[in-house]
N, C-alpha and C positions, 0 to 999 in steps of 0.2 A: 498363057491365058487361058482360062476354065471359064467354058459356058455354061450359062447357070440358068434358071429358070425364066418366061417371059418377063418384062419392066412393065409393070401398071402401080395404078395409086392407092391410096390405102383408103380409111371410114374413119369418122370421128364424130358422128349420130347419133347417140346414143344417149339417154335419157339421167340422169346424175342418181348414185347408187347412195351416197353419204355424205352430205351435208352440213351435217353436224361440226361436223365440225365448217545461177540466172543470169542465172549471169553472164552481164552484156559485154561486148566488145569495151575494151579501155581505150579510149583515143590516147596515140604517142603523141606529142607533141615536138614537131622537129625544130633545135633554134638557130638559125645561123650566124655565123660569127662575121663578125664584120670587120674587114682586111684593112691596115692602117695604112693612110693615105701616104705617111712620111715615109722615107726612104735612107733616115738616118740612121748609126749603126751605133749603139751604145756602145761605149767602153767596157770588156769584160771587166767584171769583177776580180778586185783585188784578192790573190788568195792569200792566208798568216803562213808564214816558214816556221811557226813556232808550232811543235804537235806536243797537244798535253799528256803527261805517260799515263798509261793506263792503271783504271781504277784497282786496288789493292786486293788481293781472294783472300777471302777468309774460309780457312777450312771449315769449320765447325758450323758454319751459319747454315740454316736448316730452307730447305729447298720448299715452296709451301702449291700446293698440288690445290687446281679446283677439281672438284669433284664433278665428273658429270651428269648431267640431269637425265635421271630416266626416263623412258619413253612410257608412257602408260598401256598397257596391254587389254584392252578389253573382255573383260569375265564372258568367256562362251554361253550361251544360253540354247538351253534345251528346251520345250516345251510336247511333250506327246499327250501326258494324261488331262484331265480338267484340272485335277487338282495343281499340277504345273504350272496355272496360268494365277492362280492364287485370284485376288480379289482387285488386283491394279492393272492388270493385260488384257489387252484386247483380246479374248478370244478370233475374231477374223483378221488379226493384223500381227497380233503375237507382242504388238508393241507396248511398251508399256505407260502408261498414263499419267501425266501430271493431274490430273484431277479426277481420279477412280468412280468419280458422283457420276459421270456421262454414262458411265455403263450401265445403268438404273434405266436408262430411258428402253424405250421399244427402238429397235431396227428400225427406219425406213428406207424403201425401194423408190425411185422416184422413173419415170421413163424419158428419155432424153432421145430428142433427133437428130438424125444425124447426115439428111439428103431433102431437099437438093444444099448440098455442102455450100452454096453463095448464099442462104438463108439460113443456116443453121450454124455454120462454125465462124467465131470459135465458141466451142458453149460452154456455158459457164457452170462455174464448180466441179466438174467430172475430174479434176485431177486434186480432190480429196476426199473422194468417196473413198471406203477402205475395201469394196469391189466393184469391177463393172463385167459387165455382160455386152459383147455385143455376138448380134445373133441377125440373120436374114428377116424378114417380112415375107410374106406370100409372092412381092413382086423381086424379091431377092436383094432388092436395096438392104441396108445395114439399120438398125436403132441399142440403142443402150438402154439396161437397167442397170441402173449406179446402185449399189447398199450402201448407206450413209448412216453412223452409228460413232465412231469415235471423233471427229470433226465435224464443225458444222461450218459450211461455205456462206458465207455471205446473199448469196445471189446463185438458182439452178435456173438451166433452162439453155433450149426451150424445151419444153412438154410438150410430150404428143400422147398418142395415144396407145392403149395396150394389146398385145397378142398372147395366145396360147401360153407361151411361154412363162408369164405374168400369173397365170396359176399355182406356177409351180416355186417359181422361186422365191417370192413373199413366206410361201409356207418355209420354205428347207431355212430361212434364219430369221423366223418368226418374226415378219417384219408387215408395216403398214403399205399400201402400195398407194403410190398419186400419181395419177394419171391425167389427161386430157378430156378421156372418154375411151369407144371403142366400139368396134362391129357390134350393134345389140343383139346379135347371137354369141360373138366372141365376150360380152359382159356378161350377157345370162351365164354363160358356162361358169367364170368367175364370180359371177355373184353366188352363185348355188351349191361352191364349193364352200369347203372350211374356211377360205377366206374374206366369205362375200361379207363379212362386219368389219374389215378394217380396208374398205375402197374408200379414196379419196378424192373427189372431183376438184375444176378450177372454182366451185361456190364453197369452197373449205377454205380459212384463215390461211392465210400465206401467199394465195396466188396472186399473180398480178399481169396485168398485159403492160408489154413492149416495146409500144408503141411512133419512139421517134424516127424511124426511118420509112417514112410511106414507102419503099420500093420492097419492102417486106411485106410477103401476104400472110393477113390475120391466121392462117394457122400455126404460122413460128410465130408468134408472140408472147405466148404462154411464157411467164417466169414466176420464180416464187423465192420467197424470202426463206429460209432453211429452218431458221429457230422460229419460224409461226408454225411453220407446219407441226413439228412436234406439238406447239402449243395448241393445234387440232385435236391432234392423238388424245393430248393431256381433255380434252375439251369432250372428244368421246368416251371421257373413262376408257380409255385402251392403252393408255402410258403405262407401261410397267418394264420392268426388266425380260429381257426376254429368255427362254427356256430352250435350250441348245439341247436336241438330243445325239448329235455327235459332234468331235470337236477336229479340226483340221491340227497337222503337228506342226510346228517350227523349230527349225535350229540354224544357228549362226552358221555351222559348219557343213558345208557342200556335204551331200552322201557320194559316197565313193563312187569309179567311173563315170561315166556320161560319156557325151561326144562336146566338141566345141560348138559352139553358139556365139559370136559376139554378134552374128549381123541374123535378120528373122527375118522372111517376106513371105507375105502370104496374102491369095488374091483372092476376093471375094465374089466371083466371079468376072462380069466385065464392070463393076461399078466402080470399084475403088481397088488400090494395092495400098496394105496392110506394112509397114514396117518397123523394127525395132530395133535397134544398136545400141549395145551394151558399153556402159564407159564404166571403165576397171576402176577406175579413180574412186568411184564412190557406190561402185554395186547396184546400177540401176541400168535400165531401160530405156531408152528414149522413144518415142511414138511421133513416124512420121507418116503423113493419109497422101497419094497420090503425089510424091517427093516434094510436099510442102508440109515444114514443122506442124504439129496437132498441139495447139496451146489453149489454155485455161483461160477465158473472158475474162476472167476475175481477176488474173494477175497479169497475161500477156505472158506465162512463161512454160517453157513443155512441156509435156504428161509425159511423166517418167511410173514405172513400176518396178516393184521389189520382184515380180515373179510375174512370167507372162504364160498362160496356162491355155495349150492348142487342142481344146476339147470336143473329141467327134463324138455324136450322135446320129438318130436314125430322124429324120426329118420328109416327115409324111402329110398330104395332102388329107384333112380331116373332110369328109363327102357330105358331113355334119353340116357344115356352115359354108357357106354358098359366098362369098366374096360380091361378085358382079353376077348374076342373076339375068338369062334372059327370057325377052317375052315366052318366046315360046318354053316355057321351064327348064329349061336345060341351064348348065353353070358354065359360064369363061372360067372363073378362076376362085378354088377354093383355097382356104385360111390352111396356113402350115403348123401342124402341130411337131413341135421340138422334143421327141422320149425322152427327158432327161432323166430315168429311173430305172432302177438295177444297177448295170455295169456299163464300163466300155473303154476305150482305148484314147489315151491323151499325151499330149508332149509337156513334159514341164519344165519351163525353162527359169533357171536363176544363175547368177556368178559365172557366167562366160559356159552356161554348159545346160546340155540337154538331156532328159532323161526321159525313156519311154515306161509309161507307168499304167495301170488300171484307173481308174476314175470308181467309183462307189459310191451309190443311194439307196440302200436297201430298205429303207422308212421313206414317208411322204415327209417326215418332220427334220431327217436328215439333212445336213449337209452335201457336200460333195466331201469326201476323203478320198488321202490316193495309195496306191501299196506299188509295190515290185512283184515281179511275178513269183518268190517267195510268201506273198502274201504279207510283209514287213511293210510300216508306212514309211512313204516318203517325205519330208517334212519338207513344207516351204522355208523360203529366207524373209526374218523377220521383215513386214511391213506389207504395201497393199498390194493386190492381185487383180491383173489383166484375164477373164479367160474371151477366146476368140473361139465362140461356140463355130462348129462347120459341118455341114452333113459328109456322108465318107466318100460321095462320087467329086469332090473338089479336088484338083491337083493336090502332091504335097509340097509342103512351103519349102520353100531354099533357107535353108538353114546350114552357115557360116562360121 
């Protein structure tokens, strides 16, 4: 277990910026066979003594053979350049879209809470995100930024406040950002950036309060109808197809090499133990947190991913943003800035194997891409991806 930063709370007290807006176990019935009460024994059956002659053999009779049913083998899919995706594949997952028109809308990033678990889990809609980034806050609890593009879950939440990493992620995926608010100085940093005109808060259409449980504190009750969030973007005259300046590679054929990785265990300081376990029958990793299956509240299904990426990045305190100032002018806690630009080390986990890769983000508008030590693209498996963003000082994950 790794010791991290001192745990504290966050803040959500700023003013609005943009108001324009399975399987379950099958029960097996056991049928008891009644034993007859009577003990009388029936007489043995009469066996006839006459034996019929064997059938005549016809030498020239053809023998009918039923041809075997061919097994369909899926065609391999390799997506390395933008042209490979065409107009009907999702650039964030590589998946073929039944309705390609959804790719003409802008991606949305939604800030989802993760702590305390008794108030925030199960999260709703997170299993349908194309990409999920789990990261630490200044108090070392974790929070999610989920990118939705190809799917539209009915509900998403609980929605909480943004952090400085949310100045970067919407820029990378040309997304609008939906959140409950943020610390005033964090919100100002995001608002003054190039994504400042696509911030949406709870006054926007689509947000609602889920107050059916009086034991849940108010700050953990904000949810959203996802389809209506896109309505808010539309009404803000900001809904359009994204302009991706980089692209991830996808390939159904796994890269060569790699180390076995059917079990991945990662500790976020003393707050939570995250485990991903590989199911070779469908090629997906299933998430457990603190020894409890991590499920989506919309459908009760355990959340899974085609790819898990443990991404290392510098975590530094931004001394211009004090979260907890002191009366004497000092500061008890500064906000954390996760520096996800340039390049760094990552572990790509797919198809039961782990690959050491370098992540790249050369321009502010570029999404993460991944290369090997020769600079060649390392592809993801087609499907959704979870990013476990961690600082360098964490212990190595357990991978087996």
